[in-house]
C-alpha positions in Angstrom: 0.0 0.0 0.0 3.0 2.3 0.4 3.7 2.3 -3.3 2.5 5.6 -4.8 2.1 5.6 -8.6 3.5 8.9 -10.0 1.9 11.4 -12.3 3.9 12.8 -15.3 3.0 16.5 -15.9 3.9 17.9 -19.3 3.4 21.7 -19.4 6.1 23.1 -21.7 4.6 24.4 -24.9 5.7 22.3 -27.9 6.7 19.3 -25.8 5.9 15.9 -27.3 5.8 12.4 -25.8 7.1 9.4 -27.6 7.6 5.7 -26.6 11.2 4.6 -26.1 11.2 1.0 -25.2 9.5 0.6 -21.8 9.8 4.3 -21.1 8.0 7.5 -22.0 10.4 10.1 -23.5 9.6 13.9 -23.4 11.0 15.7 -26.4 11.3 19.5 -26.8 12.6 20.8 -30.2 13.7 17.3 -31.1 15.8 16.8 -28.0 14.9 14.3 -25.2 14.8 16.2 -21.9 13.3 13.5 -19.7 12.5 9.7 -19.6 10.0 8.1 -17.2 9.8 4.3 -16.8 6.3 3.3 -17.6 6.0 0.9 -14.6 6.3 3.9 -12.3 3.5 5.9 -13.9 -0.1 5.9 -13.0 -1.2 9.0 -15.0 0.1 11.4 -17.6 -1.3 15.0 -17.7 -0.7 17.3 -20.7 -1.4 21.0 -20.7 -2.0 23.4 -23.5 0.0 23.0 -26.7 1.6 19.6 -25.9 1.1 16.3 -27.7 1.7 12.6 -27.6 2.5 10.1 -30.4 -0.1 7.4 -31.2 2.5 4.8 -29.9 2.4 6.5 -26.5 -1.4 6.5 -26.4 -1.6 2.8 -27.4 1.1 1.9 -24.9 -0.5 3.9 -22.1 -3.9 2.3 -22.6 -2.4 -1.2 -22.7 -0.3 -0.5 -19.6 -3.1 0.9 -17.4 -1.8 4.5 -17.6 -4.5 7.1 -17.9 -3.8 10.2 -20.0 -5.6 13.6 -19.6 -5.4 16.8 -21.7 -6.1 20.0 -19.9 -6.5 23.5 -21.3 -4.4 26.5 -20.0 -6.9 27.1 -17.2 -6.8 23.5 -16.0 -10.1 22.6 -17.6 -10.3 18.9 -18.6 -10.5 18.7 -22.4 -10.1 14.9 -23.0 -9.1 11.7 -21.3 -7.8 8.4 -22.5 -7.9 5.1 -20.6 -7.8 1.4 -21.3 -10.6 -1.2 -20.9 -12.4 -1.0 -17.6 -11.3 -3.6 -15.1 -13.4 -2.7 -12.1 -15.3 -5.3 -10.1 -18.9 -5.3 -11.5 -20.3 -6.4 -8.1 -18.7 -3.5 -6.4 -20.1 -1.1 -9.0 -23.6 -2.6 -8.6 -23.3 -2.0 -4.9 -22.2 1.5 -5.5 -25.1 2.2 -7.8 -27.6 0.8 -5.3 -26.1 2.8 -2.4 -25.9 6.1 -4.3 -29.5 5.7 -5.6 -30.9 5.2 -2.0 -30.8 8.1 0.4 -30.6 5.6 3.3 -27.1 4.4 2.7 -26.0 7.5 0.7 -26.6 10.0 3.5 -24.1 8.6 6.1 -21.3 8.6 3.5 -22.2 12.2 2.4 -22.3 13.3 6.0 -18.8 12.0 6.7 -17.4 13.7 3.5 -18.9 17.1 4.3 -18.0 17.0 8.0 -14.4 16.1 7.1 -14.3 18.8 4.5 -15.5 21.4 7.0 -13.1 20.2 9.7 -10.2 20.4 7.2 -11.2 24.0 6.2 -11.2 24.8 9.9 -7.8 23.4 10.3 -6.4 25.8 7.7 -7.9 28.8 9.6 -6.7 27.5 13.0 -3.2 27.1 11.5 -3.2 30.7 10.4 -4.4 31.8 13.9 -1.6 29.8 15.5 1.2 31.0 13.2 0.1 34.6 12.6 -2.0 35.6 15.5 -1.1 39.3 15.3 -2.0 39.8 11.6 -5.0 41.9 10.7 -8.3 40.1 10.4 -7.6 37.6 13.3 -10.9 38.2 15.0 -12.8 37.5 11.8 -10.8 34.3 11.1 -11.4 33.2 14.7 -15.1 33.8 14.4 -15.2 31.8 11.1 -13.4 28.8 12.6 -15.9 28.7 15.4 -18.7 28.8 12.8 -17.0 25.9 11.0 -16.8 23.9 14.2 -20.5 24.2 14.6 -21.1 23.4 11.0 -19.1 20.2 11.1 -21.2 19.0 14.1 -24.5 19.9 12.3 -23.3 18.1 9.1 -23.0 14.8 11.0 -26.7 15.2 12.1 -28.2 16.4 8.8 -31.6 14.7 8.3 -31.3 14.6 4.4 -29.0 15.4 1.5 -30.6 18.8 0.7 -30.1 20.0 4.2 -26.6 18.7 4.2 -25.8 20.5 1.0 -27.2 23.7 2.5 -24.9 23.3 5.5 -22.0 22.7 3.3 -22.8 26.0 1.5 -23.1 27.9 4.7 -19.7 26.6 5.9 -18.2 27.5 2.5 -19.5 31.0 2.8 -17.8 31.4 6.3 -14.5 29.9 5.0 -14.2 32.0 1.8 -15.3 35.2 3.6 -12.1 35.2 5.5 -9.8 33.4 3.1 -8.4 36.8 1.9 -7.0 37.4 5.4 -4.8 34.3 5.0 -3.1 36.0 2.0 -0.3 38.0 3.6 1.1 39.6 0.4 0.1 43.2 0.0 -0.3 43.3 -3.7 -3.6 44.2 -5.4 -3.1 41.3 -7.9 -3.5 38.8 -5.0 -6.5 40.6 -3.5 -9.3 38.0 -2.7 -12.9 39.1 -2.5 -14.6 35.7 -2.7 -14.6 32.5 -4.7 -15.4 32.8 -8.4 -14.9 30.5 -11.4 -15.9 29.5 -14.9 -13.9 31.6 -15.6 -11.8 32.7 -12.6 -11.6 36.5 -12.6 -8.6 37.1 -10.4 -5.2 35.6 -9.7 -6.1 33.7 -6.5 -9.2 32.1 -8.0 -7.2 31.2 -11.2 -4.7 29.4 -8.9 -7.3 27.6 -6.9 -9.2 26.5 -10.0 -6.0 25.1 -11.5 -5.1 23.2 -8.3 -8.7 21.8 -8.0 -8.4 20.5 -11.6 -5.2 18.7 -10.7 -6.8 17.3 -7.6 -9.9 16.1 -9.5 -7.7 14.1 -11.8 -6.0 12.4 -8.8 -9.3 11.5 -7.1 -10.8 10.2 -10.3 -7.7 8.0 -10.9 -8.0 6.8 -7.3 -11.7 5.9 -7.8 -11.0 4.0 -11.0 -7.9 2.2 -9.5 -10.2 0.6 -6.9 -13.0 -0.4 -9.2 -15.4 2.5 -8.4 -17.5 4.4 -10.9 -16.2 8.0 -10.8 -19.5 9.4 -12.1 -21.9 7.9 -9.5 -21.6 10.1 -6.3 -23.1 10.3 -2.9 -23.1 14.1 -2.3 -22.9 15.6 -5.8 -26.0 15.2 -7.9 -25.9 13.1 -11.1 -25.3 15.2 -14.2 -24.2 14.1 -17.7 -20.5 14.4 -18.0 -19.9 15.1 -14.3 -17.6 12.8 -12.4 -19.6 13.0 -9.2 -17.8 10.5 -7.1 -14.4 12.0 -8.0 -15.8 15.4 -6.9 -17.1 13.8 -3.6 -13.6 12.4 -3.0 -12.0 15.8 -3.6 -13.9 17.4 -0.8 -11.7 16.0 2.0 -8.5 17.2 0.3 -9.4 20.6 -1.1 -8.2 22.5 2.0 -5.1 20.5 3.1 -3.8 19.9 -0.4 -5.0 22.6 -2.9 -5.7 25.5 -0.6 -2.5 25.1 1.4 -0.4 24.9 -1.8 -2.1 28.1 -3.1 -1.4 30.0 0.2 2.2 28.8 0.3 2.9 29.8 -3.2 1.5 33.3 -2.8 2.8 34.1 0.7 6.3 32.9 0.0 6.3 34.9 -3.2 6.9 31.9 -5.4 4.2 33.3 -7.7 4.3 36.8 -8.9 1.8 39.1 -10.8 3.6 38.2 -14.1 2.6 34.6 -13.7 -1.0 35.5 -14.5 -2.5 36.8 -17.7 -5.8 38.7 -18.0 -7.8 38.0 -21.1 -10.1 40.4 -23.0 -13.1 38.6 -21.6 -11.9 39.3 -18.0 -10.8 35.7 -17.4 -7.5 35.3 -15.6 -5.2 32.4 -16.7 -1.8 31.2 -15.5 1.2 31.6 -17.7 3.5 28.6 -18.6 6.0 29.7 -15.9 3.2 30.0 -13.4 1.9 26.5 -14.1 5.4 25.1 -13.8 5.7 26.6 -10.3 2.3 25.3 -9.3 3.0 21.8 -10.6 6.3 21.6 -8.7 4.7 22.8 -5.4 1.7 20.4 -5.8 4.0 17.5 -6.4 6.1 18.5 -3.3 3.0 18.8 -1.2 1.9 15.3 -2.2 5.2 13.9 -0.9 4.7 15.2 2.6 4.1 12.4 5.1 1.2 12.5 7.5 -0.5 10.0 9.8 -3.7 8.5 8.7 -5.7 8.5 12.0 -8.0 5.6 11.1 -5.2 3.3 9.9 -2.7 4.7 12.4 0.0 4.7 9.8 2.2 7.4 8.2 2.1 7.8 4.5 2.5 10.4 1.7 -0.4 12.9 1.4 -0.6 12.1 -2.3 -1.5 8.5 -1.3 -4.4 9.5 0.9 -7.0 9.7 -2.0 -6.0 6.2 -3.0 -6.5 4.9 0.6 -9.8 6.7 0.9 -11.1 5.2 -2.3 -10.1 1.7 -1.0 -11.9 2.4 2.3 -15.0 3.4 0.5 -14.9 0.3 -1.7 -14.5 -1.8 1.5 -17.6 -0.1 3.0 -19.6 -0.7 -0.1 -18.6 -4.4 -0.1 -19.8 -4.6 3.5 -16.4 -5.0 5.1 -16.7 -1.7 7.0 -19.9 -0.6 8.8 -19.2 3.1 7.9 -17.0 5.1 5.6 -14.2 6.7 7.7 -13.5 10.1 6.0 -10.0 11.6 6.3 -9.5 14.5 8.7 -6.3 16.5 8.5 
C-alpha cells in the first residue's frame, strides 16, 4: 500500500511524448529532456500546446496508464484510458447505495464533516502562526462557525439539508480566506470565490489546483473499481464525475488551498505569472503553471499520519487509501466510511 504511482505532468509548450522501449520520453525541439519508466507511472497529464504520439497513447492504454489533456486554465479537455477492469459487483453495490438516500446519506455526511473540519484546520493554523496579523478576529469567528457546521453536518436529516450546511460553511470559510493571503499586492486581493472563468489571480490558482486534484481523485476511484460518475453528495449530471468530486472534498483545504497560500505568501508566484484575457478571465502563464505543478508535487510527498489506519504515508497516497476504504464499505467489510480529517 506504500507504493505511490507517479503522475507525469507535461506543461512546456511544444513538448511531445514518444515511446522509447518501456519508457515515455519527453521531447522538446527534437531533444529528449526526460525519460520516465512506464511501470512507475499511473497517469500522464498534458497542458495546452503539448502532444503525444499514437504509440504513446496505445502503450499507455495497454499499460493501465490514464492520460488527460487540460487547457491552459486547467479545464479537462479529453481523457484516455484502457478497458475498464473494475469489479462489476462493487459497481452494482455503489449504484444501489448512491440511488438510495438511506445508505448514501451517512457517506455524504462523513465527507462534508471532514471537508469542513479540514477547512477549519487551515484557519486554525493561520491563527496559530500569525495571531497578530489583521483580520484575526474575523478568522477566529469563522473557525468557530465551522466547528458548529461540522457537528451539524453529522446530524443532517437529508441530503438537501446537508448541501445547505456545506454551502453555509463554504461562505464562512471563503469570507475570511483573503486574510490568509499575507502579500500586500492588489493582484492577489481576494474578495470571494469565483470560477468559470476565474476573474482574479487567487481564483485562477485555486481552480488550476482543483483541476489537478480532480484528476488524482478520479484516478483513485478507478484504481479501486469504483464508478467515478456515481456520487453520494454531488447530484448526477451528464459528464460530471460526481464520485471524484465527492472524493475531492476531504482534500481541497489541506492539499490545494494550502499549496495556493504557500505559493503566494512565499512569493513563489508573482503578478507576471498571470494573464488577464479580454473577456476578463484570468489564466496562468506557462511559468506560473510550472511553479504550481512543482509545489503540488512536493506537497503530495509530505508524510502525515492516517488517523483511522494509524499509519504514516504520503499525502498524495491518501486519496487512494480513501477510495479503498469506500470500496470496502460498499462491499460490507466496514460498517461506515471513515472520512479523512487532517
